[in-house]
Residue, then its C-alpha position, 0 to 999 in steps of 0.5 A: x500500499x502507498x502511504x500518502x500521509x507522509x507528503x503532508x509533512x514535506x515542504x515540497x508538497x504541503x504549501x501547494x496542498x494548503x494553497x489549493x485547499x484555501x482556494x477551493x475553500x474560498x471559491x465555495x464559501x463565496x459561491x454558497x453564500x452567494x447562492x444562499x443569499x440569492x435563492x433564499x433571500x432575493x428570488x422567490x420564483x422556482x424558474x428564476x432560481x434554477x436559471x440563476x444557479x445554471x447561469x452562475x455555473x456557466x459564468x464560473x466555467x466559461x474562463x476555463x474554456x477561454x483562457x486555459x491555453x494561455x494559462x497552460x503556456x505560462x505555467x510551462x514557460x515560467x516558475x509555477x511558484x511565482x504564478x501561484x503568488x501572483x494568482x493568489x494576490x489577484x484573489x484578494x482584489x476579487x474578493x473585495x468586489x465579492x464582499x461588496x456584492x454580498x453586502x449590497x445584495x448586488x446580483x450583477x456584481x456577485x456574478x462578476x466576482x464569481x466569473x473573476x474567480x473563475x479566471x483565478x482558478x483557470x490560471x491556478x488549475x494547471x499548476x496544482x496538478x503539473x507541479x506535482x511531478x516536479x516535486x514528487x517522486x514517480x511513485x508518489x504522484x498518484x498519492x499526491x494527486x488523490x491528496x490534492x483532489x481530496x483536499x479540494x473537496x474537503x475545502x469545498x466542504x468547509x467553504x460550503x458549510x461556512x457559506x451556508x451558516x454565515x448567510x443569516x436570516x433577520x427577525x423580519x425574514x430578510x437575509x444578510x451576509x456581512x460575516x460571509x463578506x468578511x470571511x471571503x476576504x480573510x481566507x484570500x489573505x491567508x491563501x496568499x501567505x500560504x502561497x508564499x512557501x510554495x517551493x520554486x518550480x521553474x522549467x527544466x533546463x533541458x526542456x525545449x523552448x516554445x513561443x507564447x501564442x497570445x491569441x487565445x482562440x488559435x492557442x486553444x485550437x492548437x493546444x487541444x488538437x495537439x493533445x487529442x490526437x494521442x489516443x490515450x490522452x483523448x480517452x482520458x480527457x473526454x472521460x474526465x470531461x463527461x464526469x465534470x459535465x455530469x457534476x455541473x448539472x448536479x451542482x447547479x441543481x442542488x439548491x433548487x432540488x432541495x427547495x422545490x423538490x424536496x421542500x427543504x430549507x438552506x440547511x438541507x442544501x448545505x448538507x447536500x453539497x457537504x455530503x458530495x464533498x466528503x464523498x468525492x474526498x473519500x473516493x479520491x484517497x480510497x482509489x490510491x489505497x486499492x491501486x497501491x500507488x500505481x497510475x491505472x484506469x482499472x476501477x474507473x469503468x466500475x466506478x462510472x456505473x456505480x455512480x449512474x446507479x446511485x443517481x438513478x436511485x436518487x431520481x426514483x426517490x425524488x419522483x416519489x417524494x411527498x409534495x412540498x408544503x408552504x413551509x420549508x422543512x428544516x434539516x431535522x424534519x428532512x431527515x426524519x421523513x421516510x427516505x431522507x437518509x436514503x437520499x443522503x446515502x445516494x449522494x454520498x455513493x455518487x460522490x465516492x464513485x465520482x472521486x474513484x473515477x476521476x483521480x486516477x485519470x488526472x494522475x495518468x495525464x500528469x505522468x504520461x507526458x514529459x514534465x515540460x508539457x504537464x501544465x499545457x496537457x492539464x490546460x488542454x484537459x481544462x478546455x475540453x472539461x469546460x466546454x463540456x461543462x458549459x454546454x451541459x449547464x446551457x442545455x440544462x438552462x434551456x431545458x428548465x425554461x422548457x419545462x424539464x424538471x430537476x428529477x428529469x436532469x438526474x435521469x439524464x445524468x444517470x444515463x450519461x454515466x454509461x458512456x463515461x464507463x465505456x470511456x474508462x474501459x477503453x482507456x483501461x484497455x489502451x494503457x493497463 
C-alpha cells in the first residue's frame, strides 16, 4: 500500500496543498454564500432560481474554456510558484468586489466576482496538478494527486458549510451576509501567505523552448488538437469531461432540488453540498489505496457505473417524494422523513464513485507526458472539460425554460454515466 500522509509533512507538497485547499475553500465559501443569499433572500420564483444557478455555474466555468491555453503556456514557460503568488494576490482584489456584492445584495456584482474567480481558478488549475511531478517521485504522484483532489473537496466542504451558516436570516425574514463578506476576504489573505511558501518550480533546463501564443482562440485550438490526437490522452480527457459535465448539472441543481423538489430549507442544501464533497474526498483517497500507488484506470469503468446507479436511485426517490408544503422543512424534519437518510446515502455513493473514477485519470495525464508539457496537457484537459460543462449548463438552462424538471435532469445524468464507463474501459484496455 502506498502511504500518502507522509507528503503532508514535506515542504515540497504541504504549501501547494494548503494553497489549493484554501482556494477551493474560498471559491465555495463565496459561491455558497452567494447562492444561499440569492435563492433564499432575493428571488422568489422556482424558474428564476434554477436559471440563476445554471447561469452562475456557466459564468464560473467560461474562463476555463477561454483562457486555459494561455494559463497552460504560462505555467510551462515560467516558475509555477511565482504564478501561484500572482494568482493569490489577484484573489484578494476579486474578493473585495465579491464582499461588496454580498453586502449590497447586488446580483450583477456577485456574478462578476464569480466570473473573476473562474479566471483565478483557470490560471491556478494547471499548476496544482502539473507541479506535482516536479516535486514528487514517480511513485508518489498518484498519492499526491489523490490528496490534492481530496483536499479540494474538503475545502469545498468547509467553504460550503461556512457559506451556508454565514448567510443569516433577520427576524423580519430578510437575509444578510456581512460575516460571509468578511470571511472571503480573510481566507484570500491567508491563501496568499500560504502561496509564499511553495518551493520554486521553474522549467527544466533541458526542456525545449516554445513561443507564447497570445491569441487565445488559435492557442486553444492548437493546444487541444495537439493533445487529443494522442489516443490515450483523448480517452482520458473526454472521460474526465463527461465526469465534470455530470457534476456541473448536479451542482447547479442542488439548491433548486432541495427547495422545490424536497421542500427543504438552506440547511438541507448545505448538507447536500457537504455530503457530495466528503464523498469525493473519500473516493479520492480510497482509489490510491486500491491501486497501491500505481497509475491505472482499472477501477474507472465500475466507478462510473456505480455513480450512475446511485443517481438513478436518487431520481427514483425524488419522483416519489411528498409534495412540498408552504413551510420549508428544516434539516431535522427532512432527515426524519421516510427515505430522508437514503437520499443522503445516494449522494454520498455518487460522490465516492466519482472520486474513484476521476483521480486516476488526472494522475494519468500528469505522468504520461514529459514534465515540461504537464501544465499544457492539464490546460488542454481544462478547455475540453469546461466546454462540456458550459454546454451541459446551457442545455440545462434551456431545458428548465422548456419545463424539464430537476428530477428529469437526474435521469439524464444517470444515463450519461454509461458512456463515461465505456470511455474508462477503453482507456483501461489501451494503457493498463
